[in-house]
C-alpha positions as CSV (number, residue, x, y, z in Angstrom):
1,M,2.5,-2.9,-26.4
2,S,6.5,-2.7,-27.7
3,S,8.1,-5.6,-29.3
4,A,10.3,-6.1,-26.5
5,S,6.9,-7.4,-24.7
6,R,5.9,-10.1,-27.3
7,R,9.5,-11.6,-27.6
8,T,9.5,-15.3,-26.7
9,T,11.5,-16.3,-23.7
10,P,12.3,-19.7,-22.0
11,H,11.3,-17.6,-18.5
12,P,8.3,-15.6,-17.6
13,P,8.5,-12.0,-18.7
14,A,9.9,-9.5,-15.9
15,V,10.7,-6.0,-15.7
16,I,13.4,-3.9,-13.6
17,G,12.6,-0.4,-12.1
18,I,15.5,1.6,-11.6
19,D,15.9,4.4,-8.8
20,V,18.4,6.9,-8.3
21,A,18.8,8.5,-5.3
22,T,20.7,10.4,-3.4
23,A,23.0,8.3,-2.0
24,S,22.5,5.4,-3.7
25,V,21.5,3.4,-6.9
26,R,18.5,0.3,-5.8
27,T,17.7,-1.7,-8.7
28,V,14.4,-4.7,-8.9
29,C,13.3,-7.0,-10.8
30,V,9.4,-8.4,-10.6
31,D,7.3,-10.9,-12.6
32,G,3.8,-9.2,-13.6
33,R,1.8,-10.7,-10.8
34,G,4.9,-8.4,-8.5
35,N,7.2,-11.5,-7.4
36,V,10.5,-10.1,-6.1
37,L,12.7,-12.2,-8.2
38,A,16.2,-10.1,-7.9
39,E,17.4,-6.8,-6.3
40,A,20.8,-5.2,-6.0
41,R,22.0,-1.6,-4.6
42,G,25.1,-0.2,-5.5
43,E,26.7,3.4,-3.2
44,L,26.8,7.1,-4.7
45,P,29.3,9.4,-3.5
46,P,27.4,11.7,-1.3
47,P,26.7,15.3,-2.9
48,V,29.3,17.7,-1.7
49,R,27.1,20.6,0.3
50,T,28.9,24.0,1.0
51,A,27.8,26.9,3.6
52,A,26.6,28.8,0.8
53,G,24.1,26.8,-0.2
54,T,25.8,24.6,-2.9
55,S,24.7,21.0,-3.3
56,E,27.0,18.9,-6.2
57,Q,27.5,15.3,-7.1
58,D,29.5,13.9,-9.7
59,A,26.9,12.9,-12.7
60,R,29.4,10.8,-14.4
61,T,29.3,8.3,-11.1
62,W,25.3,7.4,-11.9
63,W,26.1,4.9,-15.1
64,P,28.2,2.9,-13.5
65,A,26.4,2.4,-10.4
66,V,23.1,1.8,-12.1
67,R,25.3,-0.8,-14.4
68,S,26.7,-2.6,-11.9
69,A,23.6,-3.0,-9.8
70,L,21.5,-4.1,-13.1
71,R,24.5,-6.6,-13.8
72,R,24.0,-8.2,-10.3
73,T,20.4,-8.2,-10.5
74,T,20.7,-10.0,-13.9
75,A,23.1,-12.5,-13.1
76,A,20.5,-13.5,-10.2
77,L,17.6,-14.2,-12.2
78,P,17.5,-18.0,-13.8
79,G,17.3,-16.8,-17.3
80,G,20.5,-14.7,-16.9
81,G,18.0,-11.3,-17.7
82,R,16.6,-12.6,-21.1
83,E,13.3,-12.8,-19.2
84,V,13.5,-8.8,-18.8
85,I,11.5,-7.0,-21.5
86,A,11.8,-3.2,-19.8
87,V,13.4,-0.9,-17.8
88,A,12.2,2.2,-16.3
89,V,14.3,5.2,-14.4
90,S,12.9,7.1,-11.4
91,A,15.2,9.6,-9.7
92,T,15.1,13.0,-7.5
93,S,13.0,15.6,-8.3
94,G,14.9,19.3,-9.1
95,T,18.0,17.7,-10.1
96,I,19.7,19.5,-13.2
97,V,22.6,18.1,-15.6
98,P,24.4,20.5,-17.7
99,T,25.6,18.5,-21.4
100,G,27.8,18.8,-24.0
101,A,27.4,18.2,-27.8
102,D,28.5,14.6,-27.3
103,G,25.7,14.1,-24.2
104,V,28.4,14.0,-21.8
105,P,28.0,16.5,-18.3
106,L,30.0,19.5,-18.6
107,G,30.1,19.9,-14.9
108,P,28.3,18.5,-11.7
109,A,24.7,18.1,-11.3
110,L,22.7,20.5,-9.7
111,M,21.0,18.8,-6.9
112,Y,17.3,19.1,-5.9
113,D,18.8,21.2,-2.6
114,D,21.3,23.4,-4.6
115,R,20.1,27.1,-3.8
116,R,22.2,29.5,-5.5
117,A,19.7,30.3,-8.0
118,A,17.1,31.5,-5.5
119,D,17.6,35.3,-7.1
120,V,16.1,33.3,-10.4
121,N,13.1,31.1,-9.3
122,A,11.7,34.5,-7.7
123,E,11.9,35.8,-11.3
124,A,10.8,33.6,-13.2
125,Q,7.8,32.6,-10.5
126,R,7.0,36.6,-10.9
127,V,7.0,36.3,-14.8
128,G,5.3,33.2,-14.5
129,S,2.2,34.6,-12.2
130,A,-0.3,34.1,-14.8
131,R,0.7,30.4,-15.8
132,W,1.2,29.1,-12.5
133,D,-2.4,30.7,-11.1
134,A,-4.1,28.8,-14.0
135,L,-2.7,25.9,-12.5
136,G,-3.9,26.9,-9.2
137,L,-0.3,27.6,-7.9
138,S,0.8,30.2,-6.0
139,V,4.3,29.1,-6.3
140,G,5.2,28.0,-9.4
141,P,6.9,25.2,-10.5
142,T,10.8,26.8,-10.7
143,A,12.9,25.6,-8.2
144,A,15.3,23.3,-11.0
145,L,14.7,26.4,-13.7
146,G,16.6,28.9,-11.9
147,R,19.2,25.6,-12.2
148,A,19.2,25.7,-15.8
149,V,19.8,29.1,-15.7
150,L,22.4,28.7,-13.6
151,C,24.1,26.0,-16.1
152,L,23.2,28.2,-19.4
153,R,25.6,31.2,-17.4
154,T,28.6,29.2,-16.5
155,Y,28.9,27.3,-19.6
156,G,27.5,29.8,-22.5
157,S,27.9,28.1,-26.2
158,G,29.5,25.3,-24.7
159,L,26.1,24.1,-23.2
160,R,23.8,21.5,-26.0
161,R,21.3,20.5,-23.4
162,V,20.0,20.8,-19.8
163,L,18.8,17.3,-18.5
164,H,17.4,15.6,-15.6
165,T,19.1,12.0,-14.0
166,P,17.2,9.5,-16.0
167,E,18.2,11.5,-19.2
168,I,21.9,10.9,-18.7
169,V,21.2,6.9,-17.8
170,G,18.7,6.9,-20.9
171,R,21.1,8.1,-22.8
172,E,23.2,5.1,-21.6
173,L,20.6,2.5,-21.8
174,T,19.5,3.5,-25.3
175,G,22.5,4.9,-27.2
176,H,21.1,8.4,-28.0
177,P,19.0,10.9,-26.4
178,V,15.9,9.9,-24.9
179,A,12.9,12.4,-23.7
180,T,11.9,13.2,-20.5
181,D,8.5,12.8,-18.8
182,W,6.9,15.5,-17.6
183,S,7.4,14.6,-13.8
184,H,11.0,15.3,-13.9
185,A,10.0,18.3,-15.7
186,L,7.7,19.6,-13.7
187,K,10.4,21.7,-11.3
188,S,12.3,22.3,-14.4
189,G,9.2,25.1,-15.9
190,Y,7.0,22.7,-17.5
191,D,3.2,22.8,-17.9
192,A,2.0,19.8,-17.5
193,R,-1.9,21.4,-18.3
194,A,-0.8,23.6,-21.4
195,A,1.9,20.6,-22.1
196,E,4.5,22.9,-22.7
197,W,7.8,24.4,-21.2
198,A,6.8,28.2,-20.1
199,H,8.1,29.4,-22.6
200,E,7.8,33.4,-21.5
201,V,9.2,32.4,-18.5
202,F,12.7,31.1,-20.6
203,A,12.7,33.9,-22.6
204,A,12.8,36.6,-19.7
205,F,16.3,35.1,-18.9
206,D,17.4,34.5,-22.7
207,F,17.2,30.6,-22.3
208,P,17.0,28.6,-25.8
209,L,14.2,26.1,-25.8
210,E,16.0,24.0,-27.5
211,L,18.4,23.3,-24.8
212,L,15.4,21.5,-22.7
213,P,14.5,17.8,-24.0
214,T,11.2,17.0,-25.0
215,V,8.4,15.7,-22.8
216,R,6.2,12.6,-22.7
217,A,4.2,10.9,-20.8
218,P,5.3,8.7,-17.5
219,A,5.6,4.7,-19.0
220,T,6.0,5.5,-22.6
221,E,8.9,4.0,-24.6
222,A,12.1,6.5,-24.5
223,G,14.0,3.6,-26.8
224,V,15.3,0.0,-26.3
225,V,18.7,-1.1,-25.0
226,G,21.2,-1.1,-27.2
227,P,24.1,-3.5,-27.6
228,D,26.5,-1.5,-25.9
229,A,24.8,-1.4,-22.9
230,A,23.2,-5.0,-23.1
231,E,26.5,-6.2,-22.7
232,A,27.4,-4.2,-19.9
233,T,24.4,-4.7,-18.1
234,G,22.8,-8.3,-18.6
235,L,19.7,-6.9,-20.4
236,P,18.5,-8.3,-23.6
237,E,19.5,-5.9,-26.3
238,G,16.1,-4.6,-27.6
239,C,14.4,-4.4,-23.6
240,S,12.4,-1.7,-23.4
241,V,13.1,1.7,-21.9
242,R,10.3,3.3,-20.2
243,L,9.8,6.9,-18.9
244,G,9.6,6.6,-15.6
245,M,8.4,9.4,-12.4
246,T,10.1,11.8,-9.7
247,D,11.3,9.3,-6.5
248,G,7.9,10.7,-5.2
249,C,5.7,9.7,-7.6
250,A,7.0,6.3,-8.1
251,G,7.0,6.1,-4.4
252,Q,3.2,6.5,-4.6
253,I,2.7,4.2,-7.2
254,A,4.4,1.4,-5.1
255,T,1.6,1.6,-3.0
256,G,-1.1,0.6,-5.4
257,A,-3.1,4.4,-5.1
258,V,-2.9,5.4,-9.2
259,E,-6.9,5.7,-9.5
260,P,-8.9,9.0,-8.6
261,G,-9.8,8.8,-4.7
262,R,-7.0,7.0,-3.4
263,F,-4.3,8.7,-1.8
264,V,-1.2,7.4,0.4
265,G,0.3,8.6,3.4
266,V,4.1,8.4,3.8
267,L,5.2,8.8,7.4
268,G,9.0,9.2,7.2
269,T,10.8,12.0,8.8
270,T,8.2,14.5,7.8
271,Y,4.6,13.6,6.4
272,V,3.6,13.5,2.9
273,L,0.0,13.2,1.6
274,K,-0.6,12.2,-1.7
275,G,-3.1,11.1,-3.9
276,V,-4.9,10.7,-7.6
277,S,-7.8,13.7,-8.5
278,A,-9.9,13.4,-12.1
279,D,-9.5,17.1,-12.0
280,L,-6.8,20.1,-11.1
281,V,-6.7,20.4,-7.6
282,R,-6.3,24.6,-7.3
283,D,-5.3,25.5,-3.8
284,A,-4.3,29.3,-3.5
285,T,-2.3,28.8,-0.5
286,G,0.7,26.5,-2.1
287,A,0.4,23.9,0.4
288,F,-1.0,21.3,-2.2
289,Y,0.6,21.2,-5.6
290,S,0.1,18.5,-8.6
291,H,2.1,16.6,-10.8
292,R,0.1,15.1,-13.5
293,H,-0.5,11.2,-13.7
294,P,0.7,9.1,-16.5
295,D,-3.3,8.6,-17.7
296,G,-3.7,12.7,-17.7
297,W,-5.3,12.6,-14.2
298,W,-3.8,14.8,-11.7
299,L,-1.5,13.1,-8.7
300,P,-2.0,16.6,-6.0
301,G,-0.4,16.1,-2.9
302,G,1.7,17.9,0.0
303,A,4.4,17.8,2.4
304,S,4.2,18.9,6.5
305,N,7.0,19.4,8.5
306,T,5.9,17.0,11.1
307,G,6.5,13.3,10.9
308,G,8.5,11.0,12.2
309,E,11.4,13.1,13.5
310,C,9.1,14.1,16.2
311,L,10.7,10.4,18.1
312,A,14.4,11.9,17.1
313,D,15.1,11.9,20.7
314,V,14.3,8.3,21.3
315,A,16.8,5.9,21.0
316,P,15.8,3.7,18.2
317,A,16.1,0.4,20.7
318,R,13.7,2.3,23.0
319,L,10.9,2.8,20.0
320,A,9.7,-1.0,20.3
321,A,9.2,-0.8,24.9
322,L,7.5,2.9,24.4
323,D,5.0,1.1,21.7
324,A,3.5,-1.3,24.0
325,A,3.4,1.2,26.8
326,A,1.3,3.9,24.8
327,A,-0.8,1.4,23.5
328,A,-1.4,-0.4,27.0
329,R,-2.4,3.2,28.5
330,G,-4.4,4.2,26.0
331,P,-5.4,7.9,24.6
332,A,-2.9,10.5,25.8
333,S,-3.8,12.5,28.6
334,Y,-2.6,15.6,26.9
335,V,-2.4,17.2,23.2
336,R,1.0,17.9,22.2
337,Y,1.7,19.5,18.5
338,P,5.0,17.5,18.0
339,L,7.2,20.4,15.1
340,R,10.5,20.1,15.7
341,R,11.0,23.0,13.4
342,D,10.1,26.5,12.9
343,G,6.9,27.6,10.7
344,E,4.7,24.4,8.5
345,R,3.6,24.2,5.2
346,F,1.3,21.1,4.8
347,P,-1.8,20.7,5.6
348,F,-1.4,24.7,6.5
349,V,0.8,27.5,5.7
350,A,2.5,29.5,8.6
351,G,5.8,30.4,9.5
352,A,5.2,31.0,12.5
353,A,3.8,28.0,13.8
354,R,5.6,26.1,16.6
355,G,5.3,23.3,18.4
356,F,2.7,23.2,21.6
357,E,1.5,21.6,24.6
358,L,-2.1,21.7,25.9
359,G,-1.6,20.2,29.4
360,R,1.5,18.3,31.1
361,P,2.1,14.8,30.3
362,R,2.1,11.9,33.4
363,D,4.8,9.6,32.7
364,E,7.4,9.2,29.2
365,A,4.3,6.4,27.9
366,D,2.1,9.6,28.0
367,V,5.0,11.9,26.3
368,H,5.1,9.0,23.3
369,R,1.8,8.5,22.9
370,A,0.7,12.3,22.8
371,A,3.7,12.5,19.8
372,L,2.2,9.9,17.8
373,E,-1.4,11.4,18.2
374,G,-0.6,14.6,17.4
375,V,0.7,13.7,14.0
376,A,-2.2,11.6,13.6
377,F,-4.2,15.0,13.8
378,V,-2.1,16.6,11.1
379,E,-2.7,13.8,9.0
380,R,-6.9,14.4,9.5
381,L,-6.1,17.9,8.8
382,A,-4.3,16.9,5.7
383,L,-7.2,14.8,4.4
384,D,-9.8,17.2,5.8
385,R,-8.0,20.0,3.4
386,V,-7.9,17.7,0.7
387,E,-12.0,16.8,0.7
388,R,-12.9,20.6,1.0
389,L,-10.8,21.2,-2.0
390,G,-13.6,19.1,-3.8
391,V,-11.1,16.1,-3.6
392,P,-13.2,12.6,-2.5
393,V,-10.5,10.3,-0.7
394,L,-11.9,6.6,-1.3
395,G,-11.6,3.6,0.8
396,P,-8.4,3.0,3.0
397,L,-5.9,5.4,3.0
398,H,-2.7,3.2,2.0
399,T,0.7,3.9,4.2
400,A,4.3,3.4,3.7
401,G,7.3,5.3,5.2
402,G,9.6,4.2,8.6
403,G,6.4,5.1,10.8
404,S,4.0,2.5,8.9
405,R,5.9,0.0,10.7
406,S,4.7,0.8,14.2
407,T,1.4,-1.0,14.4
408,V,0.0,1.0,17.3
409,W,0.6,4.1,15.6
410,T,-1.0,3.1,12.6
411,R,-3.8,2.1,14.8
412,I,-4.1,5.8,16.4
413,R,-4.1,7.1,12.5
414,A,-7.2,4.8,11.6
415,T,-8.9,5.9,14.6
416,V,-8.0,9.4,14.4
417,L,-9.4,9.1,10.7
418,D,-12.1,7.2,11.4
419,R,-11.2,4.9,8.3
420,P,-8.9,1.9,8.0
421,V,-5.6,2.5,6.9
422,R,-3.4,-0.5,4.8
423,V,-0.1,-0.9,5.1
424,V,1.7,-2.0,1.9
425,E,4.4,-3.9,1.9
426,R,6.8,-2.7,-1.0
427,A,6.5,1.1,-1.2
428,E,9.7,1.7,-2.7
429,T,10.9,4.2,-5.7
430,A,12.4,1.3,-7.2
431,F,9.3,-1.0,-7.4
432,G,7.3,2.1,-8.4
433,A,9.7,2.7,-12.0
434,A,8.7,-1.6,-12.1
435,L,5.5,-0.5,-11.9
436,L,5.7,1.8,-14.9
437,A,8.2,-0.5,-16.4
438,A,5.2,-2.7,-16.9
439,T,2.6,-0.5,-18.1
440,G,2.3,-0.7,-21.8
441,T,4.8,-4.6,-21.7
442,L,3.3,-7.0,-19.3
443,H,0.2,-5.0,-18.7
444,E,-2.1,-2.9,-20.9
445,D,-2.1,0.4,-18.1
446,L,-1.3,1.8,-15.1
447,A,-3.9,0.8,-12.9
448,A,-3.6,-3.3,-14.6
449,S,0.0,-3.3,-13.1
450,A,-0.8,-1.9,-10.0
451,A,-3.9,-4.1,-9.2
452,A,-2.0,-7.0,-10.5
453,M,1.3,-6.2,-9.0
454,V,0.9,-4.6,-5.8
455,R,0.7,-6.7,-2.8
456,G,-1.6,-4.7,0.0
457,G,-0.8,-5.5,3.3
458,A,-2.3,-5.5,6.6
459,L,-5.9,-3.3,7.1
460,V,-5.6,-1.5,9.8
461,E,-9.1,-1.0,11.5
462,P,-10.4,2.2,13.8
463,V,-10.1,1.3,17.6
464,L,-14.1,2.2,18.1
465,E,-13.6,2.5,22.3
466,E,-10.9,5.1,21.7
467,R,-12.6,7.2,19.5
468,P,-14.3,9.9,21.6
469,A,-11.1,10.2,23.8
470,L,-9.0,11.1,20.7
471,E,-12.0,12.8,18.6
472,D,-12.0,15.5,21.7
473,A,-8.1,15.7,21.8
474,H,-8.3,16.6,18.1
475,G,-11.2,19.1,18.7
476,R,-8.5,21.0,21.4
477,F,-5.9,20.3,18.8
478,V,-7.5,22.2,15.9
479,V,-8.8,25.4,18.3
480,A,-5.4,25.7,19.4
481,L,-4.3,26.1,15.8
482,R,-7.1,28.6,15.0
483,E,-6.2,30.7,18.0
484,R,-3.0,31.0,17.5
485,G,-3.4,32.3,13.9
486,W,-2.1,29.3,11.8
487,L,-5.5,27.8,10.7
488,D,-8.5,29.6,9.8
489,D,-12.2,28.0,8.3
490,D,-11.4,28.9,4.7
């Protein structure tokens, strides 16, 4: 454990998780039992996006927002912040920042959705195909690599480092350059299996590896809070600064799904399944890819194009009434694949996929119920795919995201999956970052942090009397996907 963890304070020790999201910064302070002691939020300027595919944000705004949120968080603590022994930073995946010799950004951050370097990414995929194949990926993790090459072409010899968001914040906290974690480095071309940057890929673009940060495991110490940051934030000087993970990984950790066999279904605008496997999952279709777990295991996951946006046409004020009507009527009279976009990426990859209906709805409640069931059918296919790839799914499925707040939807999911679903209370990126800050300080490892700090919410059981009807509807759904050529037995 770090020296910060042994420091005595007049109040029980605590940790802070920092989430630098697209539109805001969030900080949350928790104790060793997961009790939230204080939290704050700071706004960020929205990214500047253009029709040409550019997406930029002023990276110089991150630290003032983090500093302000930390100051308000520590001011609300009984010890004024002296009880905080560690912090960790999580941020968006694939955001790149060009910096000069002094560590100051040379220009705007290239955000995770900036598409200017598509040609570089395609070439990086070709050059690194053998490496990506060894990782079981049909598409290499190169989305941010192209942005790094674009930075070199833009700033030339003035470029000294290409960094990710947490390194920018970490330097301000510690007063010196810090390492990155292998989660934020993944999409920049880091091979977590071989524990190295994809050197042959960078060489193809004459990109010096010296421009890239050192990579270490999440939750390891990157440094300690320096005197300037301590004065600015209210954190104690010497407080441990731990490496975080990307927002998606931190959100998974916040649910407590941190050991092999544990999975979480995040039902937001789209549906995301993430879990833990002892071994690397190899999926030749590219529907599934893996981050590296802080303890060396793997975090396989996939994101569907289907999810909560199937209800985008429903006024929020109507949702409660429709949920009640859907619960009262029972299983829908028809089958619906509520895909609103063109193409599907998980649990199967099919660019031609489109939403469809088998039959006609009887009323508005039937339409609503069929949409909820359709997403549950997609979730079942996702879990089936995981198990067919050789990864066991153990115990209840954890769940998070806005859709998990619907009791009837969670009950439908449990019934379709034929397994309990546990709704987690604080499945938030900042809380996940706090668990990483607690790892090696308040608790021995990540599993111990999750066991002590994550509060399990309601456990929703399957509705046995609805199982036969939903099993039949799911079977019809699968047949329809196969008939359209979007899903096969492999």
